[in-house]
N, CA, C and O atoms as CSV, one atom per row, in Angstrom:
chain,resi,resn,atom,element,x,y,z
A,1,MET,N,N,-4.880,1.306,19.704
A,1,MET,CA,C,-5.837,1.966,20.536
A,1,MET,C,C,-6.989,1.012,21.009
A,1,MET,O,O,-7.623,1.247,22.038
A,2,LEU,N,N,-7.214,0.003,20.267
A,2,LEU,CA,C,-8.135,-1.003,20.643
A,2,LEU,C,C,-7.774,-1.722,21.861
A,2,LEU,O,O,-8.620,-1.990,22.713
A,3,ALA,N,N,-6.501,-2.053,21.974
A,3,ALA,CA,C,-5.984,-2.688,23.104
A,3,ALA,C,C,-6.168,-1.871,24.479
A,3,ALA,O,O,-6.452,-2.430,25.538
A,4,GLU,N,N,-5.992,-0.611,24.355
A,4,GLU,CA,C,-6.136,0.221,25.529
A,4,GLU,C,C,-7.616,0.248,25.825
A,4,GLU,O,O,-7.921,0.087,27.007
A,5,VAL,N,N,-8.527,0.414,25.005
A,5,VAL,CA,C,-9.927,0.481,25.213
A,5,VAL,C,C,-10.429,-0.799,25.833
A,5,VAL,O,O,-11.180,-0.789,26.808
A,6,ALA,N,N,-9.980,-1.957,25.221
A,6,ALA,CA,C,-10.366,-3.194,25.728
A,6,ALA,C,C,-9.856,-3.466,27.126
A,6,ALA,O,O,-10.587,-4.011,27.952
A,7,ALA,N,N,-8.687,-3.120,27.392
A,7,ALA,CA,C,-8.074,-3.321,28.726
A,7,ALA,C,C,-8.833,-2.362,29.743
A,7,ALA,O,O,-9.123,-2.775,30.865
A,8,THR,N,N,-9.120,-1.194,29.367
A,8,THR,CA,C,-9.830,-0.272,30.241
A,8,THR,C,C,-11.196,-0.910,30.623
A,8,THR,O,O,-11.510,-1.003,31.810
A,9,ASP,N,N,-11.971,-1.330,29.676
A,9,ASP,CA,C,-13.240,-1.977,29.861
A,9,ASP,C,C,-13.179,-3.245,30.773
A,9,ASP,O,O,-13.996,-3.459,31.668
A,10,ILE,N,N,-12.166,-4.036,30.472
A,10,ILE,CA,C,-11.925,-5.265,31.282
A,10,ILE,C,C,-11.623,-4.887,32.686
A,10,ILE,O,O,-12.205,-5.423,33.629
A,11,SER,N,N,-10.661,-3.913,32.843
A,11,SER,CA,C,-10.300,-3.459,34.275
A,11,SER,C,C,-11.503,-2.882,35.001
A,11,SER,O,O,-11.556,-3.024,36.222
A,12,ILE,N,N,-12.464,-2.249,34.365
A,12,ILE,CA,C,-13.593,-1.658,35.067
A,12,ILE,C,C,-14.550,-2.798,35.535
A,12,ILE,O,O,-15.103,-2.707,36.631
A,13,VAL,N,N,-14.749,-3.863,34.722
A,13,VAL,CA,C,-15.606,-4.909,35.007
A,13,VAL,C,C,-14.932,-5.734,36.176
A,13,VAL,O,O,-15.595,-6.096,37.148
A,14,ARG,N,N,-13.638,-6.005,36.045
A,14,ARG,CA,C,-13.000,-6.857,37.045
A,14,ARG,C,C,-12.627,-6.128,38.284
A,14,ARG,O,O,-12.443,-6.744,39.334
A,15,GLN,N,N,-12.504,-4.794,38.198
A,15,GLN,CA,C,-12.081,-3.931,39.265
A,15,GLN,C,C,-10.684,-4.293,39.727
A,15,GLN,O,O,-10.383,-4.492,40.904
A,16,ALA,N,N,-9.883,-4.357,38.725
A,16,ALA,CA,C,-8.380,-4.677,39.062
A,16,ALA,C,C,-7.750,-3.708,39.998
A,16,ALA,O,O,-7.780,-2.525,39.659
A,17,ASN,N,N,-7.216,-4.009,41.060
A,17,ASN,CA,C,-6.632,-3.198,41.999
A,17,ASN,C,C,-5.094,-3.303,42.208
A,17,ASN,O,O,-4.444,-2.323,42.572
A,18,SER,N,N,-4.556,-4.460,41.980
A,18,SER,CA,C,-3.100,-4.689,42.191
A,18,SER,C,C,-2.383,-4.659,40.863
A,18,SER,O,O,-2.975,-4.793,39.792
A,19,PHE,N,N,-1.053,-4.473,40.983
A,19,PHE,CA,C,-0.322,-4.361,39.761
A,19,PHE,C,C,-0.457,-5.667,38.943
A,19,PHE,O,O,-0.654,-5.646,37.728
A,20,LYS,N,N,-0.346,-6.764,39.639
A,20,LYS,CA,C,-0.534,-8.077,38.941
A,20,LYS,C,C,-1.941,-8.225,38.172
A,20,LYS,O,O,-1.999,-8.700,37.038
A,21,GLU,N,N,-2.959,-7.821,38.815
A,21,GLU,CA,C,-4.262,-7.856,38.241
A,21,GLU,C,C,-4.263,-6.946,36.958
A,21,GLU,O,O,-4.745,-7.379,35.912
A,22,SER,N,N,-3.733,-5.706,37.037
A,22,SER,CA,C,-3.703,-4.749,36.025
A,22,SER,C,C,-2.736,-5.311,34.805
A,22,SER,O,O,-3.048,-5.121,33.629
A,23,ALA,N,N,-1.688,-5.930,35.139
A,23,ALA,CA,C,-0.901,-6.560,34.116
A,23,ALA,C,C,-1.604,-7.692,33.310
A,23,ALA,O,O,-1.452,-7.827,32.096
A,24,GLU,N,N,-2.401,-8.507,34.096
A,24,GLU,CA,C,-3.224,-9.622,33.406
A,24,GLU,C,C,-4.306,-8.984,32.519
A,24,GLU,O,O,-4.613,-9.506,31.447
A,25,VAL,N,N,-4.883,-7.854,32.966
A,25,VAL,CA,C,-5.933,-7.201,32.194
A,25,VAL,C,C,-5.328,-6.624,30.913
A,25,VAL,O,O,-5.891,-6.741,29.825
A,26,ALA,N,N,-4.119,-5.975,31.091
A,26,ALA,CA,C,-3.457,-5.471,29.890
A,26,ALA,C,C,-3.149,-6.567,28.940
A,26,ALA,O,O,-3.387,-6.348,27.752
A,27,GLN,N,N,-2.661,-7.699,29.280
A,27,GLN,CA,C,-2.375,-8.806,28.422
A,27,GLN,C,C,-3.691,-9.248,27.709
A,27,GLN,O,O,-3.681,-9.481,26.500
A,28,GLU,N,N,-4.758,-9.356,28.417
A,28,GLU,CA,C,-6.044,-9.778,27.877
A,28,GLU,C,C,-6.493,-8.720,26.870
A,28,GLU,O,O,-6.993,-9.110,25.815
A,29,GLY,N,N,-6.355,-7.418,27.107
A,29,GLY,CA,C,-6.741,-6.419,26.193
A,29,GLY,C,C,-5.922,-6.559,24.813
A,29,GLY,O,O,-6.432,-6.429,23.700
A,30,ALA,N,N,-4.604,-6.837,25.061
A,30,ALA,CA,C,-3.702,-6.993,23.872
A,30,ALA,C,C,-4.238,-8.189,23.054
A,30,ALA,O,O,-4.368,-8.070,21.836
A,31,LYS,N,N,-4.546,-9.313,23.675
A,31,LYS,CA,C,-4.975,-10.463,22.996
A,31,LYS,C,C,-6.369,-10.162,22.194
A,31,LYS,O,O,-6.590,-10.662,21.091
A,32,ALA,N,N,-7.215,-9.361,22.811
A,32,ALA,CA,C,-8.472,-9.089,22.136
A,32,ALA,C,C,-8.143,-8.242,20.934
A,32,ALA,O,O,-8.742,-8.501,19.889
A,33,ALA,N,N,-7.265,-7.263,20.955
A,33,ALA,CA,C,-6.862,-6.451,19.839
A,33,ALA,C,C,-6.121,-7.259,18.758
A,33,ALA,O,O,-6.255,-6.991,17.564
A,34,LYS,N,N,-5.380,-8.198,19.181
A,34,LYS,CA,C,-4.689,-9.060,18.172
A,34,LYS,C,C,-5.702,-9.954,17.327
A,34,LYS,O,O,-5.602,-10.116,16.111
A,35,VAL,N,N,-6.620,-10.473,18.075
A,35,VAL,CA,C,-7.736,-11.212,17.404
A,35,VAL,C,C,-8.521,-10.413,16.440
A,35,VAL,O,O,-8.833,-10.836,15.327
A,36,ALA,N,N,-8.838,-9.213,16.910
A,36,ALA,CA,C,-9.542,-8.234,16.053
A,36,ALA,C,C,-8.781,-7.982,14.794
A,36,ALA,O,O,-9.300,-8.109,13.685
A,37,ARG,N,N,-7.448,-7.596,14.995
A,37,ARG,CA,C,-6.598,-7.236,13.839
A,37,ARG,C,C,-6.509,-8.464,12.877
A,37,ARG,O,O,-6.620,-8.291,11.663
A,38,GLN,N,N,-6.328,-9.576,13.360
A,38,GLN,CA,C,-6.263,-10.797,12.442
A,38,GLN,C,C,-7.533,-11.019,11.760
A,38,GLN,O,O,-7.475,-11.456,10.611
A,39,GLN,N,N,-8.725,-10.777,12.308
A,39,GLN,CA,C,-9.911,-10.988,11.701
A,39,GLN,C,C,-10.107,-9.904,10.551
A,39,GLN,O,O,-10.581,-10.201,9.454
A,40,ILE,N,N,-9.711,-8.658,10.891
A,40,ILE,CA,C,-9.769,-7.656,9.831
A,40,ILE,C,C,-8.924,-8.036,8.621
A,40,ILE,O,O,-9.411,-7.938,7.494
A,41,GLU,N,N,-7.624,-8.483,8.817
A,41,GLU,CA,C,-6.773,-8.903,7.827
A,41,GLU,C,C,-7.386,-10.031,7.051
A,41,GLU,O,O,-7.321,-10.038,5.822
A,42,LYS,N,N,-7.946,-10.932,7.692
A,42,LYS,CA,C,-8.557,-12.117,7.013
A,42,LYS,C,C,-9.716,-11.665,6.160
A,42,LYS,O,O,-9.875,-12.144,5.038
A,43,SER,N,N,-10.518,-10.768,6.653
A,43,SER,CA,C,-11.679,-10.310,5.890
A,43,SER,C,C,-11.398,-9.406,4.735
A,43,SER,O,O,-12.129,-9.401,3.744
A,44,THR,N,N,-10.341,-8.638,4.852
A,44,THR,CA,C,-9.932,-7.641,3.770
A,44,THR,C,C,-8.769,-8.175,2.875
A,44,THR,O,O,-8.496,-7.622,1.810
A,45,GLY,N,N,-8.125,-9.216,3.317
A,45,GLY,CA,C,-6.905,-9.623,2.556
A,45,GLY,C,C,-5.787,-8.722,2.544
A,45,GLY,O,O,-4.835,-8.881,1.781
A,46,LYS,N,N,-5.881,-7.726,3.417
A,46,LYS,CA,C,-4.809,-6.722,3.472
A,46,LYS,C,C,-4.305,-6.602,4.908
A,46,LYS,O,O,-4.979,-7.032,5.844
A,47,SER,N,N,-3.069,-5.993,5.086
A,47,SER,CA,C,-2.570,-5.771,6.357
A,47,SER,C,C,-3.358,-4.571,7.088
A,47,SER,O,O,-3.707,-3.557,6.484
A,48,ALA,N,N,-3.581,-4.783,8.356
A,48,ALA,CA,C,-4.360,-3.689,9.052
A,48,ALA,C,C,-3.346,-2.660,9.671
A,48,ALA,O,O,-3.706,-1.629,10.240
A,49,ILE,N,N,-2.116,-3.025,9.510
A,49,ILE,CA,C,-1.110,-2.041,10.038
A,49,ILE,C,C,-0.685,-1.069,9.029
A,49,ILE,O,O,-0.417,-1.509,7.911
A,50,SER,N,N,-0.584,0.158,9.250
A,50,SER,CA,C,-0.344,1.170,8.277
A,50,SER,C,C,0.633,2.213,8.935
A,50,SER,O,O,0.762,2.338,10.153
A,51,LYS,N,N,1.324,2.968,7.961
A,51,LYS,CA,C,2.222,3.991,8.473
A,51,LYS,C,C,1.398,5.293,8.768
A,51,LYS,O,O,1.959,6.305,9.188
A,52,LEU,N,N,0.056,5.234,8.536
A,52,LEU,CA,C,-0.740,6.449,8.813
A,52,LEU,C,C,-0.832,6.720,10.317
A,52,LEU,O,O,-0.880,5.799,11.133
A,53,ASN,N,N,-0.854,8.017,10.658
A,53,ASN,CA,C,-0.938,8.365,11.980
A,53,ASN,C,C,-2.455,8.020,12.379
A,53,ASN,O,O,-3.357,8.221,11.567
A,54,ALA,N,N,-2.694,7.523,13.590
A,54,ALA,CA,C,-4.023,7.218,14.074
A,54,ALA,C,C,-4.991,8.392,13.963
A,54,ALA,O,O,-6.184,8.167,13.755
A,55,LYS,N,N,-4.557,9.554,14.084
A,55,LYS,CA,C,-5.389,10.858,14.004
A,55,LYS,C,C,-5.933,10.933,12.572
A,55,LYS,O,O,-7.008,11.485,12.338
A,56,ASN,N,N,-5.157,10.354,11.588
A,56,ASN,CA,C,-5.592,10.540,10.189
A,56,ASN,C,C,-6.333,9.267,9.564
A,56,ASN,O,O,-6.832,9.312,8.440
A,57,THR,N,N,-6.364,8.259,10.283
A,57,THR,CA,C,-6.956,7.027,9.698
A,57,THR,C,C,-8.429,7.246,9.340
A,57,THR,O,O,-8.877,6.637,8.369
A,58,GLY,N,N,-9.149,7.994,9.982
A,58,GLY,CA,C,-10.582,8.364,9.674
A,58,GLY,C,C,-10.692,9.166,8.392
A,58,GLY,O,O,-11.789,9.257,7.843
A,59,GLN,N,N,-9.658,9.732,7.902
A,59,GLN,CA,C,-9.679,10.592,6.792
A,59,GLN,C,C,-9.286,9.890,5.453
A,59,GLN,O,O,-9.203,10.509,4.393
A,60,ARG,N,N,-9.062,8.613,5.575
A,60,ARG,CA,C,-8.736,7.825,4.386
A,60,ARG,C,C,-9.989,7.802,3.501
A,60,ARG,O,O,-11.113,7.849,4.003
A,61,ARG,N,N,-9.789,7.732,2.216
A,61,ARG,CA,C,-10.849,7.716,1.251
A,61,ARG,C,C,-10.906,6.221,0.697
A,61,ARG,O,O,-9.907,5.558,0.416
A,62,LEU,N,N,-12.159,5.814,0.589
A,62,LEU,CA,C,-12.412,4.551,-0.062
A,62,LEU,C,C,-11.917,4.550,-1.535
A,62,LEU,O,O,-12.085,5.549,-2.234
A,63,GLU,N,N,-11.326,3.469,-1.991
A,63,GLU,CA,C,-10.883,3.353,-3.358
A,63,GLU,C,C,-12.178,2.907,-4.101
A,63,GLU,O,O,-12.978,2.095,-3.635
A,64,ASN,N,N,-12.297,3.533,-5.316
A,64,ASN,CA,C,-13.480,3.191,-6.257
A,64,ASN,C,C,-12.933,2.050,-7.105
A,64,ASN,O,O,-11.920,2.156,-7.796
A,65,ASN,N,N,-13.681,0.943,-7.002
A,65,ASN,CA,C,-13.303,-0.276,-7.874
A,65,ASN,C,C,-13.822,-0.220,-9.204
A,65,ASN,O,O,-13.589,-1.133,-9.996
């Protein structure tokens, strides 16, 4: 979901009109999401990828240590 939001914001700023421009924006959005995922994984020491449905990720409960 982050890639789509990033790509949309980049597209609005750049005012991408052609297919080529839109493809470049999509790739940049994907790169931004990848960097964010890697940073989350580095910070938590866990994989950011889960089998949970995106609709349910906000419903996860924090584990008590």
